[in-house]
C-alpha positions as CSV (number, residue, x, y, z in Angstrom):
1,M,127.4,115.2,55.5
2,T,126.6,117.9,58.1
3,S,123.9,120.6,57.5
4,P,125.1,124.1,57.6
5,V,123.7,126.2,60.4
6,S,122.0,129.4,59.5
7,I,122.0,132.6,61.4
8,T,118.3,131.9,62.6
9,Q,119.2,128.5,63.5
10,A,122.4,129.6,65.3
11,L,120.3,131.9,67.4
12,V,117.8,128.9,68.3
13,A,120.6,126.9,69.2
14,A,122.2,129.4,71.2
15,D,119.0,129.8,73.1
16,L,118.4,126.4,73.6
17,G,121.9,126.3,75.4
18,R,120.9,129.2,77.6
19,Q,117.6,127.2,78.6
20,V,119.3,123.8,79.3
21,A,122.1,125.8,81.1
22,H,119.8,127.6,83.5
23,W,117.5,124.3,84.2
24,L,120.9,122.1,84.8
25,A,122.3,124.5,87.1
26,S,119.2,124.7,89.0
27,A,118.9,121.0,89.1
28,R,122.3,120.6,90.5
29,T,121.3,122.6,93.6
30,F,118.8,119.8,94.4
31,R,121.9,117.8,95.6
32,D,121.9,119.9,99.0
33,A,119.0,118.4,100.9
34,E,119.0,121.9,102.8
35,E,117.7,123.4,99.7
36,F,114.1,122.2,100.4
37,A,114.2,121.4,104.5
38,S,116.6,122.5,107.1
39,I,119.3,120.5,108.5
40,G,117.6,120.3,111.9
41,A,114.4,119.1,110.2
42,W,116.2,116.3,108.5
43,R,118.1,115.4,111.9
44,S,114.7,115.2,113.8
45,V,113.7,112.4,111.3
46,E,114.6,109.1,112.6
47,R,117.2,107.2,110.6
48,D,114.9,104.3,109.7
49,I,112.5,107.2,107.9
50,G,114.9,109.7,106.7
51,T,117.6,107.2,105.0
52,P,115.1,105.7,102.6
53,L,113.7,109.3,101.8
54,R,117.3,110.6,101.4
55,T,118.1,107.7,99.2
56,Q,115.1,108.0,97.1
57,L,115.6,111.9,96.6
58,H,119.3,111.3,95.6
59,K,118.2,108.9,92.9
60,V,115.9,111.1,91.3
61,V,118.0,114.2,91.5
62,E,121.0,112.2,89.9
63,E,118.8,110.9,87.1
64,L,117.5,114.5,86.4
65,I,121.0,115.7,86.3
66,A,122.1,112.9,83.9
67,L,119.1,113.8,81.7
68,G,120.1,117.5,81.8
69,E,123.8,116.6,80.9
70,G,122.7,114.6,77.9
71,T,120.3,117.4,76.8
72,A,123.1,119.8,77.1
73,A,125.6,117.6,74.9
74,L,122.7,117.2,72.4
75,V,122.2,121.1,72.3
76,A,126.0,121.6,71.8
77,S,125.9,119.2,68.8
78,A,123.0,120.8,67.3
79,R,125.0,124.3,67.4
80,Q,127.1,122.5,64.6
81,E,124.6,120.5,63.0
82,A,121.3,121.9,62.1
83,S,119.3,118.7,61.6
84,L,119.8,118.1,65.2
85,L,117.8,121.1,66.1
86,P,114.3,119.6,66.3
87,R,115.7,116.8,68.6
88,A,117.4,119.2,70.8
89,A,114.5,121.5,71.3
90,A,112.5,118.6,72.0
91,A,115.1,117.2,74.6
92,V,115.1,120.7,76.3
93,Q,111.2,120.5,76.7
94,R,111.3,117.1,78.1
95,F,114.2,118.1,80.6
96,R,112.1,121.1,81.5
97,H,109.0,118.8,82.2
98,R,111.2,116.4,84.2
99,Y,112.7,119.1,86.2
100,T,109.1,120.1,87.3
101,Q,108.0,116.6,88.1
102,V,111.2,116.5,90.6
103,D,110.8,119.9,91.9
104,T,107.2,118.8,92.8
105,T,108.3,115.7,94.6
106,L,111.2,117.5,96.4
107,D,108.7,120.2,97.3
108,F,106.3,117.8,99.0
109,L,108.8,115.8,100.8
110,G,110.7,118.8,101.9
111,D,107.7,120.4,103.3
112,A,106.7,117.5,105.3
113,V,110.1,117.2,106.9
114,N,110.4,121.0,107.4
115,S,107.1,121.0,109.3
116,R,109.1,119.9,112.2
117,T,109.9,123.5,112.9
118,S,111.0,123.1,116.6
119,P,112.2,120.6,118.8
120,V,108.8,120.1,120.9
121,L,106.8,120.0,117.4
122,A,109.3,117.4,116.0
123,A,109.0,115.3,119.4
124,A,105.3,115.2,118.9
125,L,105.5,114.1,115.1
126,T,108.0,111.7,116.0
127,T,105.8,110.2,118.6
128,L,102.9,110.1,116.1
129,D,105.4,108.4,113.5
130,R,105.9,105.6,116.1
131,L,102.4,105.2,116.9
132,A,101.5,104.9,113.4
133,V,103.8,102.0,112.9
134,Q,102.8,100.3,116.0
135,S,99.2,100.3,114.8
136,M,100.1,98.4,111.9
137,A,102.3,95.8,113.3
138,P,99.7,93.5,114.6
139,V,97.6,93.4,111.4
140,L,100.6,93.4,108.9
141,Q,102.7,90.8,110.7
142,R,99.6,88.4,110.9
143,A,99.3,89.2,107.1
144,G,102.8,88.5,106.3
145,K,103.3,92.0,105.1
146,P,106.2,94.4,105.4
147,I,105.4,97.2,107.8
148,P,106.1,100.6,106.4
149,Q,107.7,103.4,108.2
150,V,105.6,106.5,108.5
151,L,106.6,110.3,108.2
152,V,103.7,112.4,109.9
153,Y,103.8,116.2,109.1
154,Q,101.8,118.9,110.1
155,D,99.8,121.4,107.7
156,K,96.6,123.5,107.6
157,G,93.1,122.3,107.0
158,T,90.3,120.4,108.7
159,G,91.2,116.9,107.4
160,A,94.0,114.4,107.4
161,S,95.5,112.7,104.2
162,I,98.1,110.1,103.4
163,L,100.5,109.4,100.6
164,R,100.9,105.7,101.0
165,A,104.2,103.8,100.9
166,G,104.9,102.2,97.5
167,V,102.9,104.8,95.5
168,R,104.6,106.4,92.3
169,L,105.4,110.0,93.0
170,W,105.3,112.8,90.5
171,A,109.1,112.2,89.2
172,P,109.1,109.2,86.9
173,G,110.7,106.1,88.6
174,A,110.2,107.6,91.9
175,V,108.4,105.5,94.7
176,M,107.4,106.9,98.1
177,P,109.5,104.7,100.4
178,V,107.5,105.4,103.6
179,A,103.9,106.5,104.2
180,A,103.7,110.3,104.5
181,I,100.5,111.5,106.7
182,K,99.3,114.8,107.0
183,I,97.8,115.7,110.4
184,V,96.1,119.0,110.7
185,R,96.8,121.5,113.5
186,H,93.5,121.3,115.4
187,N,94.0,117.6,115.6
188,L,97.6,117.4,116.3
189,Y,96.8,116.7,120.1
190,R,93.9,114.5,119.5
191,P,95.3,112.6,116.7
192,T,92.6,109.8,116.0
193,S,92.7,111.0,112.1
194,L,96.3,109.3,112.2
195,F,94.8,105.9,112.5
196,H,92.2,106.7,109.7
197,E,95.1,107.4,107.4
198,V,96.9,104.4,108.6
199,G,94.0,102.3,107.8
200,H,94.2,103.2,104.1
201,Q,97.6,101.8,104.1
202,V,96.7,98.6,105.9
203,A,93.6,98.3,103.5
204,F,95.7,98.6,100.6
205,L,98.0,95.9,101.7
206,T,95.5,93.4,102.9
207,G,92.7,93.4,100.5
208,W,90.3,94.8,102.9
209,V,88.4,97.2,100.7
210,E,87.1,94.8,98.2
211,A,86.3,92.4,101.0
212,L,84.4,95.1,102.7
213,R,82.8,96.4,99.6
214,A,81.1,92.8,99.1
215,S,80.2,92.5,102.6
216,L,78.2,95.9,102.5
217,A,76.8,94.8,99.2
218,K,75.6,91.6,100.8
219,A,74.0,93.3,103.8
220,L,72.1,95.8,101.6
221,A,71.2,93.3,98.9
222,D,67.5,94.1,99.8
223,D,67.8,97.9,98.9
224,K,69.5,98.3,95.6
225,E,69.7,102.1,96.1
226,L,71.3,102.0,99.4
227,Q,73.5,99.3,98.1
228,A,74.7,101.5,95.1
229,M,75.1,104.4,97.7
230,W,77.4,102.7,100.5
231,T,79.7,100.1,98.2
232,P,81.6,102.9,96.7
233,W,82.4,104.1,100.2
234,A,84.2,101.1,101.2
235,S,87.6,102.6,101.4
236,E,86.8,105.5,103.8
237,I,84.6,103.2,106.0
238,A,87.6,100.5,106.3
239,A,89.8,103.5,107.2
240,D,87.0,104.7,109.7
241,V,86.8,101.3,111.1
242,F,90.7,101.0,111.7
243,A,90.5,104.5,113.6
244,F,87.6,103.2,115.8
245,L,89.2,100.0,116.6
246,H,92.3,101.8,117.8
247,T,90.8,104.8,119.6
248,G,87.3,104.0,120.2
249,Y,84.5,106.8,120.6
250,A,87.3,109.5,120.7
251,S,87.5,108.8,116.9
252,V,83.8,109.3,116.4
253,A,83.8,112.7,118.3
254,A,86.8,113.8,116.3
255,L,85.5,113.0,113.1
256,Y,82.3,114.8,113.9
257,D,84.2,118.0,114.5
258,V,85.3,117.5,110.9
259,V,82.3,116.8,109.1
260,G,79.8,118.7,111.3
261,D,80.1,121.7,108.8
262,A,76.6,123.1,108.1
263,R,77.5,123.7,104.4
264,T,78.4,120.1,103.7
265,I,77.2,117.6,106.3
266,L,74.0,116.8,104.5
267,R,75.5,117.0,100.9
268,W,76.4,114.0,98.6
269,P,78.7,115.5,96.1
270,V,79.0,113.5,92.9
271,G,82.1,111.2,92.9
272,D,83.1,111.9,96.8
273,P,84.6,108.6,98.3
274,H,83.5,109.7,101.6
275,P,80.1,108.8,103.1
276,V,77.8,111.8,103.5
277,G,79.0,113.4,106.9
278,W,75.5,112.9,108.7
279,L,75.6,109.2,107.9
280,R,79.4,108.8,108.6
281,T,78.6,110.2,112.1
282,L,75.8,107.8,112.6
283,L,77.9,104.8,111.5
284,G,80.3,105.7,114.2
285,C,77.8,106.1,116.9
286,Q,76.6,102.7,115.8
287,F,79.9,101.3,116.0
288,S,80.1,102.6,119.7
289,R,76.7,100.9,120.5
290,S,77.6,97.7,118.7
291,C,81.0,97.4,120.7
292,F,80.4,99.3,124.0
293,G,76.7,99.2,124.7
294,A,73.5,101.0,124.2
295,E,74.3,103.7,126.6
296,G,77.2,106.2,126.4
297,P,78.3,109.6,125.2
298,W,77.6,108.5,121.5
299,N,73.8,108.9,121.8
300,A,74.0,112.2,122.9
301,L,76.2,113.2,120.1
302,Q,74.0,111.6,117.8
303,N,70.9,113.3,119.3
304,A,72.6,116.6,119.0
305,M,73.7,116.3,115.3
306,E,70.0,115.1,114.4
307,A,68.6,118.3,116.3
308,H,71.1,120.5,114.8
309,F,71.1,118.8,111.3
310,P,67.7,117.2,110.7
311,A,67.6,115.0,107.7
312,A,64.6,117.1,106.5
313,R,67.2,120.0,105.6
314,A,68.7,117.7,103.0
315,D,68.1,117.5,99.3
316,A,64.5,116.1,98.9
317,T,66.1,113.2,96.9
318,L,68.6,112.5,99.3
319,Q,66.3,112.4,102.4
320,P,64.8,109.0,101.8
321,L,68.2,107.5,101.3
322,L,69.5,109.2,104.5
323,L,66.5,107.7,106.6
324,R,66.7,104.2,105.1
325,S,70.4,104.3,106.0
326,K,69.7,105.4,109.5
327,A,67.3,102.3,109.8
328,A,69.9,100.0,108.3
329,M,72.8,101.2,110.4
330,P,72.9,98.3,112.8
331,R,73.5,95.9,109.8
332,I,75.9,98.0,108.1
333,A,78.0,98.2,111.4
334,A,77.8,94.4,111.7
335,A,78.9,94.1,108.1
336,C,81.9,96.3,108.7
337,F,83.0,94.3,111.8
338,A,82.4,90.9,110.4
339,T,84.2,91.3,107.0
340,K,86.7,88.6,106.3
341,I,89.8,89.9,104.9
342,P,91.8,87.6,102.8
343,A,95.3,88.4,104.0
344,L,94.2,87.8,107.5
345,G,93.2,84.3,106.8
346,D,89.6,85.5,106.4
347,R,89.4,86.7,109.9
348,P,87.9,90.2,110.5
349,M,89.8,93.1,111.3
350,S,87.9,93.2,114.9
351,E,89.4,89.8,115.9
352,V,92.9,91.2,115.3
353,I,92.2,94.6,116.9
354,D,90.0,94.0,120.0
355,P,87.7,97.0,120.3
356,A,87.2,96.2,124.0
357,R,90.4,97.6,124.7
358,V,89.2,101.1,123.8
359,S,85.9,101.0,125.3
360,P,85.1,103.4,127.9
361,A,85.6,100.7,130.8
362,G,88.8,99.3,129.1
363,L,90.3,102.9,129.1
364,A,89.0,103.5,132.6
365,D,90.6,100.3,133.9
366,L,94.1,101.5,132.1
367,E,93.7,104.9,133.8
368,R,93.1,103.3,137.2
369,R,96.0,100.7,136.8
370,A,98.4,103.0,135.7
371,G,97.7,106.0,137.8
372,A,99.7,109.2,137.4
373,A,102.4,107.2,135.7
374,L,100.4,106.9,132.6
375,W,101.4,110.5,131.5
376,T,105.2,110.4,132.5
377,S,106.2,106.8,132.1
378,A,108.5,105.5,129.4
379,H,107.0,102.0,130.0
380,W,103.4,103.0,129.6
381,R,104.4,105.2,126.7
382,D,105.8,102.2,124.9
383,A,103.2,99.8,125.9
384,E,100.0,101.8,125.7
385,G,100.7,104.8,123.6
386,I,97.5,104.2,121.4
387,R,95.4,103.8,124.2
388,I,96.7,106.8,126.0
389,V,95.6,108.9,122.7
390,A,92.2,106.9,123.1
391,L,91.9,108.1,126.5
392,A,92.8,111.6,126.2
393,G,90.4,111.9,123.3
394,L,87.4,110.1,125.2
395,R,87.9,112.5,128.3
396,E,88.0,115.5,125.9
397,A,84.9,114.3,124.3
398,E,82.7,113.4,127.3
399,R,84.1,116.2,129.6
400,P,83.8,119.7,127.4
401,E,84.1,121.7,130.7
402,T,87.7,120.2,131.3
403,A,88.6,119.9,127.4
404,T,91.4,122.5,127.7
405,L,93.0,120.3,130.4
406,W,92.9,117.2,128.4
407,I,94.2,118.9,125.3
408,D,97.2,120.1,127.4
409,R,97.9,116.9,128.9
410,A,97.9,115.1,125.7
411,R,100.0,117.8,124.1
412,A,102.7,117.6,127.0
413,W,102.7,113.8,126.7
414,L,103.0,113.9,122.7
415,R,105.9,116.2,123.4
416,D,107.3,114.1,126.0
417,V,107.2,116.8,128.7
418,P,106.3,115.6,132.1
419,I,103.4,117.0,133.8
420,A,101.5,117.0,137.0
421,A,98.7,114.2,137.4
């Protein structure tokens, strides 16, 4: 037996119908991918990146619309049967909430695709897409893992970030089909941070973080305070190692440009997964000494940082930890390079990616062998793209008087514009 609908209940049911009609009509606009990214931007994304993205977006949009249509049907029934009103009201709220989740997902992905605002910027970001995949290939092939595609997008700020392939998105059931990496404007043409973010993806797929955490704990077993300080930073340290192995000292200088903020470089915020900026820079300089030799521009960088930001400026409780960490830096760096990674057959990452390839001597040899063709040849672009990024970053860092020249050269190369030698 049906329950009669009172005037008040009829008003409520009618308003629920109005609400669901609004949200459903808006949800249907999501079927047009150009609602959140231009057709030109979508065309600039290569097929093996754009197709899985469009497939995932289509899935979540159609699921949203199906939920809305089911909600609309329930509301229509509630207009005739008063007992259904509570269910209908709850369904409308659920649909509204799902709409917001899908909207957030589409907005993020749309903004990422739409950051390719011009052909030249699209060309640069496409180059970075390919370099990111190339950097993963030797490791993940050895580990027997699939190699995710990468969508690089430009955004504001000082630091890069990653939304890893395989993570759940805001919309229920939506999984990120590719890795989305944010590259910030000031580092677009010195993109060493790209490899830091790729390092997070690789670490997740290989079990590197847990292994590195254990390695750091062992290296610092004689100092429980340092051990407790350093082991939670294993994820960010692994990513720094990955960036260093691919781009050498350029990654250290670029990192310092990000962390060298007087307000934060000597601070240790509670829960921050990143090492204190001062220590992170020291570790990068130690990586350089360990792999490339005692002498090099890394010493000047470290000395300048310590002169500008002496440990004595840190909070009194942090100072002794900074100084003891500095003394332990050679063994911390050694632990990073010696960590046995389960997915690599207990081989360290430094055996799979040889740091000597991006030493100053190794990069100078590449520059010598390739000559002017290094910056114009499709062969060198395909064969040595990552090392070309490392070389440009190294030259910019060690020759500040010609930094503009090297930025312009890297910019032209990334955008595939021929330049004079």
